[in-house]
C-alpha atoms as a printed R data frame, in Angstrom:
    type eleno elety resid chain resno       x      y       z
1   ATOM     1    CA   MET     A     1 -26.482 24.853  26.017
2   ATOM     2    CA   ALA     A     2 -22.863 25.254  24.746
3   ATOM     3    CA   SER     A     3 -22.202 25.428  21.113
4   ATOM     4    CA   SER     A     4 -19.920 22.227  20.228
5   ATOM     5    CA   ALA     A     5 -17.419 24.950  18.744
6   ATOM     6    CA   ALA     A     6 -17.619 25.911  22.631
7   ATOM     7    CA   VAL     A     7 -17.172 22.620  23.889
8   ATOM     8    CA   LEU     A     8 -14.485 21.669  21.749
9   ATOM     9    CA   SER     A     9 -12.513 24.698  22.402
10  ATOM    10    CA   THR     A    10 -13.044 24.267  26.255
11  ATOM    11    CA   LEU     A    11 -11.587 20.173  26.358
12  ATOM    12    CA   ALA     A    12  -8.447 21.613  23.926
13  ATOM    13    CA   GLN     A    13  -7.590 23.607  27.084
14  ATOM    14    CA   ILE     A    14  -8.532 21.113  29.722
15  ATOM    15    CA   ASN     A    15  -7.426 18.490  27.971
16  ATOM    16    CA   PRO     A    16  -4.930 19.081  25.631
17  ATOM    17    CA   MET     A    17  -3.688 16.739  23.373
18  ATOM    18    CA   LYS     A    18  -0.545 14.995  21.780
19  ATOM    19    CA   THR     A    19  -0.822 13.857  17.973
20  ATOM    20    CA   PRO     A    20   0.297 10.449  17.222
21  ATOM    21    CA   LEU     A    21   2.629 12.044  14.835
22  ATOM    22    CA   THR     A    22   5.339 14.585  14.681
23  ATOM    23    CA   LYS     A    23   6.291 16.870  12.359
24  ATOM    24    CA   GLU     A    24   9.831 14.667  11.978
25  ATOM    25    CA   ASP     A    25   7.875 11.848  11.393
26  ATOM    26    CA   MET     A    26   6.211 13.303   8.007
27  ATOM    27    CA   GLU     A    27   9.200 14.638   7.101
28  ATOM    28    CA   SER     A    28  11.302 11.202   7.181
29  ATOM    29    CA   TYR     A    29   8.046  9.914   5.762
30  ATOM    30    CA   ILE     A    30   8.007 12.379   2.519
31  ATOM    31    CA   ARG     A    31  12.055 12.302   1.984
32  ATOM    32    CA   PHE     A    32  11.443  8.245   2.046
33  ATOM    33    CA   LYS     A    33   8.656  7.676  -0.300
34  ATOM    34    CA   VAL     A    34   9.827 10.567  -2.899
35  ATOM    35    CA   LEU     A    35  13.371  8.754  -2.603
36  ATOM    36    CA   ASP     A    36  11.711  5.272  -3.481
37  ATOM    37    CA   SER     A    37   9.551  6.586  -6.129
38  ATOM    38    CA   ILE     A    38  12.461  8.233  -8.101
39  ATOM    39    CA   ALA     A    39  14.300  4.572  -8.400
40  ATOM    40    CA   TYR     A    40  12.963  1.034  -9.119
41  ATOM    41    CA   PRO     A    41  10.174 -0.076  -6.785
42  ATOM    42    CA   GLY     A    42  11.224 -1.055  -3.152
43  ATOM    43    CA   THR     A    43  15.104 -0.386  -4.133
44  ATOM    44    CA   TYR     A    44  15.532  2.599  -1.765
45  ATOM    45    CA   LYS     A    45  13.003  0.666   1.151
46  ATOM    46    CA   LYS     A    46  15.835 -2.000   0.757
47  ATOM    47    CA   PHE     A    47  18.355 -0.437   0.458
48  ATOM    48    CA   MET     A    48  17.569  1.229   3.719
49  ATOM    49    CA   LEU     A    49  16.341 -1.310   5.854
50  ATOM    50    CA   ALA     A    50  20.223 -3.243   4.867
51  ATOM    51    CA   ARG     A    51  21.449  0.556   6.323
52  ATOM    52    CA   LYS     A    52  18.907 -0.096   9.490
53  ATOM    53    CA   ASP     A    53  20.614 -3.764   9.621
54  ATOM    54    CA   GLN     A    54  24.068 -2.777   9.861
55  ATOM    55    CA   GLY     A    55  23.180 -0.150  12.970
56  ATOM    56    CA   LEU     A    56  23.330  3.158  10.246
57  ATOM    57    CA   GLN     A    57  21.781  5.830  13.260
58  ATOM    58    CA   TRP     A    58  19.916  7.466  10.370
59  ATOM    59    CA   ALA     A    59  18.466  4.259   8.772
60  ATOM    60    CA   VAL     A    60  17.269  3.414  11.863
61  ATOM    61    CA   ASP     A    61  15.430  6.700  12.689
62  ATOM    62    CA   MET     A    62  13.862  6.587   9.227
63  ATOM    63    CA   VAL     A    63  12.536  3.584   9.738
64  ATOM    64    CA   GLN     A    64  10.795  4.891  13.545
65  ATOM    65    CA   HIS     A    65   9.536  7.982  11.287
66  ATOM    66    CA   ILE     A    66   7.998  5.987   9.020
67  ATOM    67    CA   HIS     A    67   6.629  3.394  11.615
68  ATOM    68    CA   ASN     A    68   5.410  6.440  13.585
69  ATOM    69    CA   VAL     A    69   3.512  7.673  10.593
70  ATOM    70    CA   GLN     A    70   2.248  4.563   9.747
71  ATOM    71    CA   GLN     A    71   0.450  4.263  12.638
72  ATOM    72    CA   ALA     A    72  -0.868  7.617  13.165
73  ATOM    73    CA   ILE     A    73  -2.941  6.978  10.131
74  ATOM    74    CA   LYS     A    74  -4.229  3.682  11.589
75  ATOM    75    CA   GLU     A    75  -5.189  5.350  14.697
76  ATOM    76    CA   LEU     A    76  -6.859  8.143  12.419
77  ATOM    77    CA   GLU     A    77  -8.962  5.707  10.526
78  ATOM    78    CA   MET     A    78  -9.823  3.646  14.097
79  ATOM    79    CA   GLN     A    79 -11.648  7.556  15.385
80  ATOM    80    CA   GLU     A    80 -13.136  7.502  12.116
81  ATOM    81    CA   GLN     A    81 -14.918  4.359  12.576
82  ATOM    82    CA   ALA     A    82 -15.687  5.062  15.513
83  ATOM    83    CA   LEU     A    83 -17.232  8.132  13.855
84  ATOM    84    CA   LYS     A    84 -19.617  5.460  12.264
85  ATOM    85    CA   ASN     A    85 -21.939  4.126  15.354
86  ATOM    86    CA   SER     A    86 -21.680  7.588  17.074
87  ATOM    87    CA   ALA     A    87 -24.261 10.331  16.992
88  ATOM    88    CA   LEU     A    88 -22.175 11.553  13.951
89  ATOM    89    CA   SER     A    89 -22.260  8.180  11.985
90  ATOM    90    CA   ASN     A    90 -23.011 11.149   9.422
91  ATOM    91    CA   LEU     A    91 -19.681 12.756   9.637
92  ATOM    92    CA   HIS     A    92 -18.374  8.711   9.104
93  ATOM    93    CA   ILE     A    93 -20.571  8.739   5.213
94  ATOM    94    CA   VAL     A    94 -19.455 12.017   4.340
95  ATOM    95    CA   TRP     A    95 -15.944 11.646   5.558
96  ATOM    96    CA   GLN     A    96 -15.577  8.284   3.666
97  ATOM    97    CA   HIS     A    97 -17.066 10.160   0.530
98  ATOM    98    CA   VAL     A    98 -14.603 12.730   0.458
99  ATOM    99    CA   ALA     A    99 -12.182 10.251   1.048
100 ATOM   100    CA   GLU     A   100 -12.561  7.622  -1.314
101 ATOM   101    CA   SER     A   101 -12.947 10.937  -4.144
102 ATOM   102    CA   ASN     A   102 -10.168 11.649  -6.690
103 ATOM   103    CA   LEU     A   103 -11.170 15.121  -6.258
104 ATOM   104    CA   PRO     A   104 -10.922 17.110  -3.222
105 ATOM   105    CA   PRO     A   105 -13.457 19.381  -2.262
106 ATOM   106    CA   LEU     A   106 -12.417 22.719  -3.585
107 ATOM   107    CA   ASP     A   107 -14.229 25.338  -5.815
108 ATOM   108    CA   LEU     A   108 -17.604 23.593  -3.548
109 ATOM   109    CA   GLN     A   109 -21.225 24.966  -4.441
110 ATOM   110    CA   LEU     A   110 -22.846 27.624  -1.913
111 ATOM   111    CA   THR     A   111 -26.712 26.863  -0.814
112 ATOM   112    CA   ILE     A   112 -28.790 27.655   2.151
113 ATOM   113    CA   ALA     A   113 -30.085 24.126   3.205
114 ATOM   114    CA   ASN     A   114 -29.910 21.062   5.872
115 ATOM   115    CA   CYS     A   115 -26.469 20.259   6.951
116 ATOM   116    CA   ILE     A   116 -26.572 16.369   7.041
117 ATOM   117    CA   ILE     A   117 -24.230 16.732  10.010
118 ATOM   118    CA   SER     A   118 -25.113 19.143  12.187
119 ATOM   119    CA   GLN     A   119 -28.790 18.781  11.443
120 ATOM   120    CA   LYS     A   120 -28.809 22.512  11.434
121 ATOM   121    CA   ASN     A   121 -32.151 23.489   9.491
122 ATOM   122    CA   SER     A   122 -31.679 26.594   6.237
123 ATOM   123    CA   ILE     A   123 -27.917 27.191   7.316
124 ATOM   124    CA   PRO     A   124 -24.988 28.495   4.971
125 ATOM   125    CA   CYS     A   125 -24.201 25.019   3.327
126 ATOM   126    CA   VAL     A   126 -21.882 23.675   0.505
127 ATOM   127    CA   ILE     A   127 -22.434 20.848  -1.763
128 ATOM   128    CA   ILE     A   128 -20.140 18.210  -1.364
129 ATOM   129    CA   LYS     A   129 -20.782 15.268  -4.108
130 ATOM   130    CA   GLY     A   130 -20.917 11.717  -3.555
131 ATOM   131    CA   LYS     A   131 -18.431  9.354  -5.123
132 ATOM   132    CA   GLY     A   132 -19.562  7.309  -8.156
133 ATOM   133    CA   ARG     A   133 -22.491  8.604 -10.815
134 ATOM   134    CA   GLY     A   134 -25.327  9.772  -9.852
135 ATOM   135    CA   ALA     A   135 -24.833  9.712  -6.366
136 ATOM   136    CA   HIS     A   136 -26.978 11.487  -4.348
137 ATOM   137    CA   PRO     A   137 -24.799 15.154  -3.027
138 ATOM   138    CA   PHE     A   138 -24.057 16.080   0.294
139 ATOM   139    CA   THR     A   139 -24.795 19.852   1.747
140 ATOM   140    CA   VAL     A   140 -23.040 20.653   4.894
141 ATOM   141    CA   ASN     A   141 -22.325 23.144   7.188
142 ATOM   142    CA   SER     A   142 -19.107 25.406   4.812
143 ATOM   143    CA   LYS     A   143 -17.808 25.952   8.341
144 ATOM   144    CA   PHE     A   144 -17.045 22.299   7.579
145 ATOM   145    CA   ALA     A   145 -15.422 23.041   4.329
146 ATOM   146    CA   PRO     A   146 -11.701 23.131   5.053
147 ATOM   147    CA   PHE     A   147 -12.122 20.256   7.387
148 ATOM   148    CA   LEU     A   148 -13.015 17.875   4.791
149 ATOM   149    CA   TYR     A   149 -10.589 18.935   2.784
150 ATOM   150    CA   ASP     A   150  -8.270 18.100   5.108
151 ATOM   151    CA   VAL     A   151  -9.471 14.831   5.302
152 ATOM   152    CA   TRP     A   152  -8.685 14.093   1.573
153 ATOM   153    CA   VAL     A   153  -5.423 15.630   2.141
154 ATOM   154    CA   VAL     A   154  -4.258 13.200   4.805
155 ATOM   155    CA   TYR     A   155  -6.205 10.302   2.629
156 ATOM   156    CA   LYS     A   156  -4.103 11.233  -0.231
157 ATOM   157    CA   ILE     A   157  -0.918 11.993   0.897
158 ATOM   158    CA   ASP     A   158   0.903  9.025  -1.279
159 ATOM   159    CA   LEU     A   159  -0.133 10.635  -4.042
160 ATOM   160    CA   LEU     A   160   0.160 13.990  -3.523
161 ATOM   161    CA   ILE     A   161   3.935 12.945  -2.224
162 ATOM   162    CA   LYS     A   162   4.443 11.107  -6.033
163 ATOM   163    CA   THR     A   163   2.877 14.234  -7.733
164 ATOM   164    CA   PHE     A   164   5.769 16.434  -5.867
165 ATOM   165    CA   ALA     A   165   8.571 14.155  -6.648
166 ATOM   166    CA   ARG     A   166   7.815 13.733 -10.215
167 ATOM   167    CA   SER     A   167   7.410 17.861  -9.793
168 ATOM   168    CA   LYS     A   168  10.632 18.467  -8.595
169 ATOM   169    CA   LEU     A   169  12.626 15.148 -10.899
170 ATOM   170    CA   ASP     A   170  11.055 16.708 -13.709
171 ATOM   171    CA   GLU     A   171  12.808 20.011 -12.758
172 ATOM   172    CA   ILE     A   172  16.070 18.488 -11.067
173 ATOM   173    CA   ASP     A   173  17.004 16.448 -14.333
174 ATOM   174    CA   PRO     A   174  14.387 17.442 -17.372
175 ATOM   175    CA   ASN     A   175  17.484 15.315 -19.475
176 ATOM   176    CA   GLN     A   176  17.444 12.069 -17.499
177 ATOM   177    CA   SER     A   177  21.103 12.069 -17.882
178 ATOM   178    CA   LEU     A   178  21.964 12.579 -13.784
179 ATOM   179    CA   SER     A   179  22.977  8.988 -12.090
180 ATOM   180    CA   MET     A   180  20.663  8.192  -8.925
181 ATOM   181    CA   SER     A   181  23.767  9.261  -6.294
182 ATOM   182    CA   GLU     A   182  23.382 12.758  -8.046
183 ATOM   183    CA   ILE     A   183  19.474 13.183  -8.253
184 ATOM   184    CA   VAL     A   184  19.271 12.187  -4.113
185 ATOM   185    CA   ALA     A   185  22.069 15.088  -3.849
186 ATOM   186    CA   ALA     A   186  19.951 17.422  -5.977
187 ATOM   187    CA   PHE     A   187  16.838 16.275  -3.734
188 ATOM   188    CA   ASP     A   188  19.265 17.039  -0.508
189 ATOM   189    CA   GLN     A   189  19.435 20.516  -1.696
190 ATOM   190    CA   ARG     A   190  15.904 20.809  -1.642
191 ATOM   191    CA   ALA     A   191  15.284 20.100   2.281
192 ATOM   192    CA   ASP     A   192  13.408 23.347   2.635
193 ATOM   193    CA   ASP     A   193  10.784 21.925   0.245
194 ATOM   194    CA   ILE     A   194  10.413 19.052   1.914
195 ATOM   195    CA   LYS     A   195   9.852 20.657   5.333
196 ATOM   196    CA   HIS     A   196   7.024 22.465   3.984
197 ATOM   197    CA   LEU     A   197   5.433 19.850   2.370
198 ATOM   198    CA   ALA     A   198   5.523 18.062   5.485
199 ATOM   199    CA   SER     A   199   4.224 21.261   7.513
200 ATOM   200    CA   ALA     A   200   1.271 21.285   5.135
201 ATOM   201    CA   PHE     A   201   0.368 17.889   5.765
202 ATOM   202    CA   HIS     A   202   1.143 17.398   9.608
203 ATOM   203    CA   LEU     A   203  -1.036 20.418  10.608
204 ATOM   204    CA   ALA     A   204  -3.564 18.702   8.035
205 ATOM   205    CA   PHE     A   205  -3.904 15.455  10.153
206 ATOM   206    CA   THR     A   206  -3.710 17.185  13.289
207 ATOM   207    CA   HIS     A   207  -6.462 19.046  12.209
208 ATOM   208    CA   VAL     A   208  -8.631 16.090  11.013
209 ATOM   209    CA   TYR     A   209  -7.306 13.862  14.350
210 ATOM   210    CA   LYS     A   210  -8.260 16.394  17.089
211 ATOM   211    CA   SER     A   211 -11.258 17.172  14.964
212 ATOM   212    CA   ALA     A   212 -12.569 13.543  15.223
213 ATOM   213    CA   VAL     A   213 -11.362 12.648  19.169
214 ATOM   214    CA   TYR     A   214 -12.874 15.849  20.489
215 ATOM   215    CA   GLY     A   215 -16.025 15.235  18.277
216 ATOM   216    CA   LEU     A   216 -15.864 12.026  19.769
217 ATOM   217    CA   GLN     A   217 -15.769 13.784  23.190
218 ATOM   218    CA   THR     A   218 -18.448 15.839  23.336
219 ATOM   219    CA   LEU     A   219 -21.229 12.890  22.651
220 ATOM   220    CA   VAL     A   220 -19.780 11.554  26.200
């Protein structure tokens, strides 16, 4: 029997999948979240929607990109729920614990154990702590570690954007003396930073989304 990795590779070649999200969508979403976070909450959103109603193309495009990201996240959540009632139900359990954790699955302890996801015994595994005090830890194949890290990133995108915005704002306006228009102009001059962040988020989303979809297809 072919390995699951080989099956996934074959499926990817036979049926190349387009994800419901582009880097341009993510870039606009980050820009919106950044600008909305540095003003009074909701101020920039009202400004953007007003410009959309006036027919300004940049605002029309930004609203569409934001919608695309929100819909893509919903589609991913549907894929996650589909795992719940499949032979990969244990993946759903680990997925939820990682997504709801405050900390990313980094510096994971290595051990030889049984993988809860693949059900393979005595293989190199990493230990994933369960959420909540005293929760029982999970052991999963160490090969799943990058996937679980990307799961955490995808579910913490808004938090990570806020952290990014706060860091950049401290760099741009350490004395809190700039006007809103000056801050926006300063962020525009750092467009490459947003592009790099968008690329990283897009890669993480693509990895998680395709893994979930193809993982389910291997069960058919």
